[in-house]
C-alpha positions, 0 to 999 in steps of 0.5 A: 631951408624952404622947398628945394630947388631941385624939386621945382626943377623935377615937378613936371616929371614927377607930376607926370608919374602921378598922372600915369599912376592916376590913369591906371588905378589898381586895388589892393594887392593888385597893384602890379603895374604900379609896383613895376613902375615904382620898381623901374624908377628906383632902379633907374635912380641908382637905389642900392637895393630894390626888392619887389614882392614884399607884402605881395605887391609891395616894393622896398628901395634902399639908398645909402648916405655918403657916410654910415658912421652911427648905422641910422636907418629911417623908413619912409612910407607911401601907399599905392592902391586905389579905390572901387569908385567910378571917377567923375572928374573929367580930367585928361588923366582920369581913370582908364579902368572903369569902376576904379579911381585914385580917390584918396591921393595915393597916386600923389604919395607914391609920386612924392616919395619917388621924387624924394628917392630920385633926389636922395639917390642923386645927392646922398647927403646924409649919414645912414640909410633910407628905406623907401616903402611903397605899400599895397593895400591900405584901403582896408586890405592889411597891406602894412601887416603884410609887409611887416609879416614879410620882414619889412621892419627887421630885414632892413633894420628899420629904426624909425618910420614916417608917412604922409597923407594929403588932407583936403581942407588943410591949405596948400603949403601947410602941414599938420602933425601932433603928438599921440593919436593922429587918426582913429582905430578902424574896426568893422562889424556885421549884425545878423537878425533873424525873425520870422518872415511873412506877408507885409499885410499880416505883420502880426504873424511875423517877427518883423526883422526890419523893425528889430533892425531899426531899433538896434540901429537906434540903440547903437547910437547910445554907446557914444552918447551914454556909455563912453566917457564924454572926454573919450572919442567914439564913433559907432556908425551902421552904414548898410542894411540888407535883407534876403527879400527885394519885394515890397510886400514881404517881411524878410526872414533875415536882415544883416547890418553892417557898420564900423567903430572908430576910437582913439583910445584902445581901451574903448574897444572892449566897451564898444564890443561889450555894449554892442553885443548886449544891445544887439542880443537884448533888443532882438530878444525883446521883439522875439527875434535872435541877433548875433554880432560878428566883430572884426578888429581892424587897424589900431589908432595911428599914434605918433611918438612925441619925439618923432612927432616934434622932429616931423614938425620941425622939418615941416616948419623948415620947408613951409614955415606953416605947421599946425601942431595942435590939429585935432585927431580925425576919425578915419583909420590908417593902416600905417598904425601897424608900423607905428605900433612897432617902431617910433615914428609919425604920420603927418598931414600935407594940405591939399587945399580946397579940393573934394573930400577923400573917397569922393568921385570928384576928388583930385590930388593937388599937384602943387603939393608935390615939391613941398612933400618931396622936400619934407622927405628929403629934408627929414633924411638930411636933418635926421642923419646929418653928415658931419 
């Protein structure tokens, strides 16, 4: 079955919800207006249960099918938070909150799941229960973990869980999903380099932290090129350097480096931590300085279970007839991984066309995608839990 006609009828309304959310972006765990809008819509649609405040600002909606003979329960998740970016699109529905922007399409994800909710509440053409998960704080805030800690998976007895993300560079009308790793783990680290500050004209009287930090940055690149199996995949990026001085003629006493590590196999994490620690401490010691690594594990890799990935692909094919099943994994992280670590399920990409990249101030979610995404959620419920 292609895109459901009902979503073509609803598209203008769903786009309106999306533009409203886009114009009022909110950061992690502060999605109060967005959560209130979601809660209001779910109640308006006639959901059987609507609960707010799960994981601080998360919202859960429940829709029972016309039958419930097997007790099947499927969860569908959409993220709601925005990013701390100044929007540069000049669109009529551009952000009205300075310094905040929906630059990752979470406004579109929320709108698509709301559209699916309206349809499923109208038709109830499935045998079981659909749990709608509107999650806060995906952007580095641990929103998935917060909802899980509040009993999301157990309280509603969710047996399988699915999510979707738009993806620039994949054409509109195309889906991508694969078995195994879909996205990478996302860890963060900070390196503090302590030396001896002094006058830039007399570097011999100092222990130059800038020089030491530069060597650590270069040395860290050897982790991917010389320490990890070439058939493995890892990215170690040092993305920021900060000193305790802003002067042109002062060698700072201390410098801090910030970075991230990404990998698809959890066994790589231990190697990264071990090598980064050694390279940091030993490089600093060689120059007469001291350096300390502080490493914070983030979300694990987003790993699709095989059977559920196949189901997601089959449904995507029924909606659009165009599915990439061998799409290479990507290295950004996604905290939907925390849900997949506890329940079978799958995460898939839906093409956003030739848009600006995610997390770019010129990015815009493509409204043409909406009927496709809504249809996938609805068709997934009806195919996975068919009425006999």
